Residue, then its C-alpha position, 0 to 999 in steps of 0.5 A: m437654620v442651618a446647623g453648623l459644625s461645633s465650635a467647641v474648643s478642645p481642652t488643653p492637654v495636661p502634661s504628664p508628671v515626671i516620675t523618677i524611679v530610684q534604682p536600689q543599687d542607688s540607695p545608701l541603704f542598699w549598699a549598707t545592707l549589702a555590706t552588712a550581708l557580705g560582712g556576715l558571710v565572711v565572719a561565718i566563713t572565717a568562724i568555720a575555718i577556724a573551727l576546722d583548724w584550716p588556716r593553721q593546717r594550710l600554712k603550718g601543716a606537717e609535710l612528710s618525706a621519705s629518703i634513704h642516705e648512704g652509710a650509717p645509720d641508714r644502712h649498716l651492720i648491726t649485731t641482732y638475735v634470732p631464734g636458734d634451731s634445736s631439736d628439743p622443743d623445750e630448749d629455747l635458744i637464741d642465736q646472735v647473728t650480724a644483719y645488714y639493716c636498711r632503713l627509711r628516713i621519714e622526715n618532717r619538713a622544716p619550719g617555713k615562714f609560718g612555722r610547721l606542726e609536728a606530724n602525728n601517728v606517722e605509719v609507713q605501709l608497703i603497698r605493691l612489689w614488683t620483680l624487675h626483669d632486664g628486657a622483659r615486663d615487670q612482674l607483680d609479686p603474687v606472694f607479697l602482703p600490704i603490711r606496715l613497716i616497724w619504726a626502728h628502735v621502738h619496734g611498733p608500726v605507729r610513731d606518735r609524732i616527728l617534730p618539724g625539721l627532724y626525722n626518725h627511721a623506719d626499718l625497710f629490710r634486712i639481709i640476714t643469714g641462718n645456720k645454713g649459711r644462705p642469706w635472705l631479704q627480709f622486709l621488717t613488717e609489723v607481723s611475720p606472715n605465715p607462709f603461702p601454700t607454696g612455702e613462700i613467705p610474703n616479707i622474705k625475698p631472694p636476690g634480685k631487683y624489685r620496685l616497692e611501692i609504699a605510702v607515708a601517712a600521718s593524721n594530720a598530713k597529706t599521704r606521700f607515695y613512693d617508689v623504692k627501687i632495690k637491687w641485691s646481688g645476693d652477696f652478703d659479708p657480715r663483716d664489711a659494710a662497704a661491701m654490703e653497699n656495693a652489693v645492695t643499692i636503694e633508690v627512693t623517688p616520688a611515685t608518679a601516677k604513670s609508674s604507680g601500679s604500672s606493670t610496664s615501668k622498668 
């Protein structure tokens, strides 16, 4: 008997089942969970911002500026009192003299669309003083100290508040003369510095041209920096305010990165 090839029939292939994979983003539950998580994150960020008072400070924060105007009350002659000269140490003398006062106008910006907060604990600090020379490099004054100015009338270095849209005066300097008849420029700082070994007093300067760097700051406002250019011819007339306006020129401008601290600006 001849063996033949197997005549067994191969089984019919069974079709593979169709499996549908549902992606997470196609699931309503996924989107609901994502929305809940994002909502919780937004609520948390909002709560932190409110706790830190960020929205109010951002939209309504105090904004300070410095300027000076011609004439009174920014610039005018004032009768003031200074210690008198006496050979007797037990004799307390007070002399009445006239001085030419120059004051900075420190203003809190007027309310905007969202209102404005009052500026708290406002200070004006002197930073550096440069002596300006025509046709030569400006020179940093080595006999100068970074001290705060005093506020007019209250005579302290810190103003408790400046309301929106209002300003207060910070005393910048005065031109005054003593018994010897020679006038000098005196920056009105919170303390009177002791003389340097050379005999020079840091806040008292002779006639000349200067660039003063100052900062205006508050506990709830951004610190602003300014350059104050001062030119004094040396003339002093205690009876003529108009003559003093011609003898003294002052220009206040916002400081720039290029000019601040530069030894070459003119």
